[in-house]
N, C-alpha and C positions, 0 to 999 in steps of 0.2 A: 354895268359891271363895275365891280370894285377893283381898283388897281392899287397895289400897294408895293412900293419900292423899299427895298430893305438892303442896306450895305452891310455885308458880312465878310470879314477877311478870310475866314476858313471855308474852303470849297466844300468839304465833306459835310461841315456843319450847316451850310447853305442848303444842301439837299435835305438833310434831316429836318431842318427848320420848316422847309416848305411842306415836306411830307406831313408833319405834324400840324401845321397851319391847316392843310386840307382837311385832315381828320376832324379837327376841332370845328371848323365851319360847317362840315356836313353833319357831324353827330349832334352838334350842340346848337346849331343854327346861330353861330355867335356873331355879333356885331363887329364892326370895324374896330371900335375902341377895345373890345375884349381880345380881339386877335392881336393887335398891337401891344397890348399890355402882356400878353403871353410871350410873344417874340422877344420883346425888349429885355424880358427878365431872364432869359435863358443864358446858360454858359456852355461853351463847347464840350461835348462829350460828357457832361454832367460831372466833370471833376471839379467840384465846389472846393473840396478841401485842399486842393493842390494850389489854389489861388494864393498868391502873396498878400498878407494883410499888412497895409502900410500903417506906419506908427500913428498917423493922423487918426485913422479908424480906431485904433486901440486907445489913443489918448481921449478921444470923444467919449468913451465910456468910462474912463478913469477920472476925468474932470469935467463932470456934467454941469457943475456951477458956471462954466464959461460959455455953455451952449444955450443960445436964445431958442425960445419956444415959438415955432410957427403960430401966426395969429389964429389960423384955422384949427389949430390942434389945442388951443388954450382950454376950452370947455372939457374936452376929454381928459386932458392933463389934470386939471382941477378935480374932476370926479375920481379919477384913478388915484390921485394924490390923497383924497379924503379916505378913500377905501383902504389904501396901504397903511394909513395911519390907525385905521380900526384894526388891520391885520396885525399891526405891532402890538396893540392891547391885547388882542386875542391870544397872540403867542405869548405874552406875558402872563396872562390869566391862566391858561391851560398849564403852563409851567408851574404854577403853584396850586394846582387842582389836588394833587397828592391823593390821599385816600378818600378825599371828597366826603360823602355821607355814609361811609362804611358803618359808622356807629349807629346809624338808623336802620341799616339794611336787616340785621339780625332781629331788632325790636319789631320791625314791620313785617317780618316772615313768621315769627313765633306768635304774635298776637293777631292773626289775620282775621279772627272773628270778633275782634273787639273794635267796634267802629269808633269809639273814643280815642284809642290809641292810634288806629289808623289815620284819623283826622289829625292827630298831633303830628304824626310822622309826615303826613302830607304837606302840613304847613312848614315843617322844618325843612324838607327836602326840596321844597320850591325854589330856595334860594340857589341851590346847585343846578336845578333845572334851567333857571334862567340864564346861568352860564352856559350850559350845553346848547340852549336856543340860540345864543350869540354866535357859536361856533357854527351851527347849521345855517343861520341867516347870512354869515359872511360867504359861505360857500355858494349860496344862491345869488348874492350880490356880485361875486367874481364871475359866476357863470353867466350872468346877465350882461355885464360890461365887456366880457371878453370878445364877443362878436364885433363889436365896434373897434376895439383895439387891434384885433386880428386883421380887419379889413384894411385899416390904414397902413399895417405893416406888410401885408401880403398882396394887396392889389396893385402895387407898383405906382407909376410905370417903370421906375428905375430898377436895375439889377439889385438883388437881394442885399448885398454889402452896401451899395450906395443908397439904397432905400433905408436901411437900418441906421445908417451914418446920418442921413439927412433927419430922421426922426429919432435921434439918439435918445432924447428925454423919454419918449414914449417906448422905445425898445428896452430901455432901463427898467421902466415901470414893469414891463411884460416879464423880464428876468426876475425882478423882485417878487413878483406873484408866484412864479415857479419855485423860488427859493422858499417862500413862505409855506407853500403847500408841503414840500418835504420836510421842513423844520416842524410844522404842525403835526404831520403824520407820524414822525419819530416819537414825539412826545406823547401823543395819543396812544400809540402802540405800547408804550411803558405805563400807561395809566388806565387799567382795566376797570378802575372804580367809576369811570365816566359811564361806561356801558351797564354796570351793576346798579347805579343810581337810577338811570333811565329806566331799567327793567322794572325796578321796585315801583317806580312812580306810574308806569303803564299798568302794573298790576293792581295798584290802589285805585286809580282812576277808572278802570274797566269794571268795577264793581258798582252797582246801582245806586248805593246812597251817596256816591260822589260824582255821578255823572252830570249833575245840574250845578255843581259847584263851580265857581269862577276859577279857571285853570290857567297856568303859565302856557300850556300846551294841551289842546284837546286831544282826544284819542287818535284821531286819524293823523294829525301832524306829528304826534308822539311816534306812531308807527313809521312815518316817513323819516324822522330823525333816526330812529332806530335802524332803519335800512341803510342810511346814509353812514352811521357808524360802524355797521357790521362788517364792512371791507377793512382789511388791514391798513390802506392808505386812502382814506376817504376824501381828503382834500385834493390830492393828485387825481384820483379818479374822477372827481367833479371837473377838474381842468381838462382831462381827457374828453369827458362827455360834452363839455363846453366847445371844445375845438372841433369835435366831430360834428356837433350841431351846426357849427359855422360852415364846415365844408359842405354838409348836406343841404344847407339853406341858400348856398351860393353856387348853384350849379353852373352859372356862367363864368365862374372863376375856375380855371384848371387846378386840380389837386396839387400839381407840381409847383404852383406859386406858394401854396402853403408849406409843402415839404422842403422846398429850397430855401425858403426863409428860416424854417427851423434849423435846417442844417447849417445855414449861415450863422445862426445865433450859437450853435455848438462850436462852430469853427472859430467865432469871435471870443467865445469864453476860453477855449483851448489857448488860442493865441495870446490872450490877456495873461493867463497862468504862466506861459513860457516867457512872456514879457516881464512879469513881476519877479520871476526867479533870477533875472539877469541883473537886477538892481542890487546894490551894496547892502542896503538894509531893507529887505522884503517886507511889505506890509502884510502880516499875517492875517489881520481881519479882511483885507480885500482877497487875500488867496483863499481863505476859507469860503468867503461868499461866492467867488466865482467858481470854486470847485463844486459846490453845491448846485450852482446854476449850470454848470457844464453837464452834471449828472441829470438834472432835472430836464433840461432841453433835450438832451440825448434820448431819455426814456419817452418824452412826448413825441418826439420825432418817430421812435420805434412803434408807437401805438398808431400813428397817424399814416405812415407809409406802408403801402401794401406788403413790402417785402422787409420791412424793419431796418434795423441799424446794423446788423451784425454779418450781413452777406458780404461777399468780396465785392459786389457791385455797389455797395452802399455808397452814398454821398458823403460819409463821415469816415474819417480815418480812426476806425474804432480801436485798432491795435496800439496806435500811438497814444490815445487817449487812456487806455488801459494801463499801458507802461507808465504813463505820467502818473496815475493814481497809485501805482504800485511803488513809486519812487519815494524819496525821502521829502518831498515837497510838504506833506501832510504828516501830522502827528497820528500814531497808530490807531487811536479810537476814532478819529475822523476818517481815516483810510479805511477802516472796518465798516463803519457807517456806510460810507459811500458805495462800497463794492457790495455791501449786502443789499443795499437800496437797489443796484442794478440787478442783482441776482433774484430778488423777489418782486420786483415791479415791472420788469421787462416783458414784452409780449412775445418776442421772437427769438430770444436767447436759446431756447430749446429746439428751434427748428432745425430740420435736417440740413438746410443750407448753411447753417452757422459753422464756420471752420472750427476744427477741434482746437487749434492753437488759441482761438479766442475764448472758448469755453474754459480752457485750462487757465487762462488769465483771470477768470472770474471764480473759479471753483476753489 
């Protein structure tokens, strides 16, 4: 028989913890390590956002240069660091894509039966397809590495805030990934030439004279890239898919571990923004970064938690967050961008359980 001694100061929470412990052990056949990991990470009554964020926790995310990286995490940190450097290059590249190969699209469409011209167009447009391929490749790379990163952040054994503080460097890298996703999607949405160029490329290579040509993307991969770009927020959608894949592939890890970690990241980003506004000379770059991080982590939580982020029982103080986004903290264009991002990328905002007051704050 497995005997577990747990010291918990709240009597009612003790009963709740024991009941949930039994459910996990019976339904999941969880081992001792899994059960202890679950119990140690819980907060009384799930009132995560009511916890006080100490200044040391906030400072750990604002002064990352002073934080040593755990020896066991160095390899993962270096992989993520390399990936994030590529993300910076991708963001810079897509920001300069502009009209892309639009000058070739008309030529390719009007001369569809001229193989010579089609070959010329294919050769010229391939430069742009190489760029688009890099956008797709980075989404696959992030999706792959996400599982290892989420395991470190979500598997405990410390409570969420303590775990994130202990792994502040990795936590910050996760936040940077979320920010990159929203920034990429914003630029992609304003650059329709990306999909137009890919559509022309697919149309040309689908014709038999070009099927055996050495291509940047074969037709199957081009179709996959097209599906990737078809959604309004491809990079964020990829992050959501990667997170859901992590959850489904770790059945022994309670979903609450992941959602409580995400809600803690939301809480930390919110706390940092409030913390920064109290400074005499607020750092606008940090404010903009953590505002995007706040919205990105909020949306990810909304997609992963079964009830979302907008209900009255949510672990997130959504009203306080929306009021902050409506305040004078941000410039009007950034404020509009973030509120629209929530409006069009949330999963549960329009649910019946969402209070009318919350909907009005986003409308």
